[in-house]
C-alpha positions, 0 to 999 in steps of 0.5 A: 581672543585679544585685541591690542588696540586703542580703547576707542577703536576697541570700543567702536569694534565691540559695539559693532560686533555686539549689534550684529551678533545680538540683533540677528539669531546666532549660528554656532561658533565653529570657526572658533572651535576649529581654531583652537589647539588639540586638547591635552587629556583630561579626566574631571572628577567623577562626582561633584564633592567636596568644598565648591568655591564661587568667585564673582566676576569682580573681586579679584580686580577690586583688590589689584592695582592696575599698575602691577597686576598680571597673570601671576596674580590670578595663579596665586588667587587659585593657589590660596583657595586650593591650599585652603581645601577648595575641590571645585572652583567656580569662576564667575564670568558675567553680571550684566557685562562680562569679565572677558573680552567677549564677542557677544556681550559687552565686557565691564570696560567696553565703554570705559576710557582709563585716561579719561575724566571721572565725569565720563558717561561710563562713570556718571552716577557713581558717588564721589567716595566710591569713584576711586574703588570703581575705577581700580576695578575697571582699570585692573580689568583694562590692564590685564586685557592689554596684557593678553590675559584672559581671566577665565582661561587663566583661572581655569588652566591654574584649577587644572594645574592644582588638581581643582575641577574649574567651573564657569558660572553664568549669572542668569539675570543680574539685577545690580544697579537696576534701582538707579537710572544712573548706576554704572552697572547695568548693560547697554542691552538692559538700558536700550530694551526696557520693553523686555523687563519683566514688570513694565507697569510698576517699579517697587524694587530693582528685580522689576526691571530685570529681564523677562525670559518670556522674550526670545531676545532674552533667551537668545542673549544668555544662549549666545553667552553660554555657547561662546563659553563652551566654544572658548574655554575648556572647563569641567562645568558651567553653573547656571546661576539662577539666584543671581537674581531669581525673578525671571518672568512677569508676576503671575506668568512664572509657571507659562514661562517654565515651559519656555525655560526648560526648552532653553535648558534642554538646548543648553545640555545639548550644546554642553554634550556636543562641547564635551565631545569636541574636548573629549571629557565630560562638562557638567551642568549645575544649576543654583536655585532657591532652597525651597523646591516649590518656591523654585517652580513657582518662579519658572524653574522646573528643577525636576523636570530638568533632572528627570531629563538628565540634563543636570549634574549638580543642584545648589540650593540657596536662600540668597537671591535678592540679598546674601544671607545664609539660611540655616534651615534649608530642606536639605533631606527633601532635595536629597530624596528627590535627586537620588534616584537620578544620581544628581549631586546636591550642595548647600550654599553658605553666604557671608551674612546671616540676617535673623529678623524681617528686615522691615521690623528694625526691631534689635538684632537683624544680622551679622557676618558669618564668622568661622563658627556660624560657617562650620554650623551651616556647613555641619547642617548642610552635610549631615543632611545628606548633601554631597557638598558645600558650596561658598558664595561670595566668601572672599579672602579679600573680605573676610580678613577684615571680619572678626575671627577670620584670618588666612589661618582660620580661612584654610582650617574652616575651609579644609574642614567643610569637605566632610562631617568627620572634620567639622564635627569637633569644631565649634559651631553656632546654629541660628534662626535665619530668614529665607530671603527668596520667595516667589511673588505671592507666597508672601506679601511685600514688606515695607521698603527698606534699605535701597530707596523704592526697594521692597524685601520679600522674606520669610521671617520668624523673628521678631517673635512677640508674645508670651510663648514662641517655638523654634526649631534648628537644624544642628547637625550631629548630636553634640555629645559631651559638649557644652551647649547653650541657647542664646536669645536676643530679647528686646527690653527683657528682664532675666526673670521674665523668661524660661526656656526648654530644649526638646522639653527639657528645662534650660537654665540661665547662665549669663547675660552677655555684657553688651546688648540684651542677649541671654545665655541658657545652658542646655542639659545633656539629656536634651540634646539629639541629633539632627535637630533641636526645638526651642521653647520660650515661656513668659514667667509672669502671666500678667507680665509684658510679652517678650520681643525675641530678635535672635535664637541661636544653639552655640556648640563648644569645641570638643577640646573646650 
């Protein structure tokens, strides 16, 4: 559905329609469905497997110029990831606004005038140094819309042409920009309905201002979006991304709210079944949820009830929700055991950064971008633990090629290898201790504010570790037979002679201190190596000496040919 009119007329028409649709209970969108042409025969894959790739709703537009962007650029995007070994492409369609010309939500460009000044209302609050990049993104979205190119539709058609499954992803409570009254990211719906926010008596971090699913207006808002997607697009699956972001109810109201959310998910399942019947092929339902099952439940996500009700086809476990940090010790085997009786596919999420320390500590190394070896390590842990697939979130080519170790060639080789353990196992891989960034209120106390002003960070972090003894368990995938293996420790103000280590009870020997920083490398003897996991013990050598502070823990496994 495209409207080729002036921006001003377009904006008024859209706002009027938005007010009508959101202000009342929606009926089914049968008119659009009846107007669609007959569907071409299509049979999606029998199960979810192989590499899954999530593309957010703005990355493509941020890296294309409005003067030249067209539908062929979307095809080229899909071709790149298809050639890189991606089996399922998951296209994000929304944050608090949509990346297409929606009839039920505001689009990103609804109240934006591409010919207008930088101080127009939509752009107020943007830092001067960010203005050009923000307008580039919006201008590209306007340009495609004026050409009559529907972004999700073009993505799905190209996926099908390339033999990839094409899914759409709905961010269930995106909180970008809610930390500031002047941010350009929030939707009008959020700004004009502060009474619907999940925490109305305080403001410590932006998720406090996210929407509360206890209100029927919030559930209806998202139901309307999913219904429009099912009516408008022919996809292989829809993902409900509850990790963007996972705080959905008032503090202490999560378990009460879970019943409301379960009813809502049931309605979504019924809508998808009806859409699948119209389309003549299955449409699968996936969910992205916090990595710990009990944390998901404590946040109001009753995953196992949804699974037992036969509503869910794919569960993606993910640490990231408030941040984008890969968790390398997710309970993969536990999820596998929970889901196995129901035939539900399981994927583990790898994100573009890896944080090691409690961010409130401000001591030593806290994290880094995920390089190919870290990505391979995380994927090996996930697949060796019994997951069906690896899921990449925010692993955009446009960002990766500016990070150490990533080129188009290494992206293709690494992504392709992530489809199976046999292709991953021979590669150089790194396994590190990371934090878990998503916990439910009360599972851990709020840490001191860091990063965004007024924002607290909830994390489960074993680093920094201070004392004279520490132990760490790392999932490490298949046993590294015949490989050089080292333990890397980041030590804050520590001399080499002060510590010694054991791996699975076997002593390691100090190999070297890295030239930059305070990282020590220890060789691990072959008889210490094991399948699935390794436990590292760190000892202070001098009883009367100072305690150590550890800020980084890693097992580095060389490639099979090294």
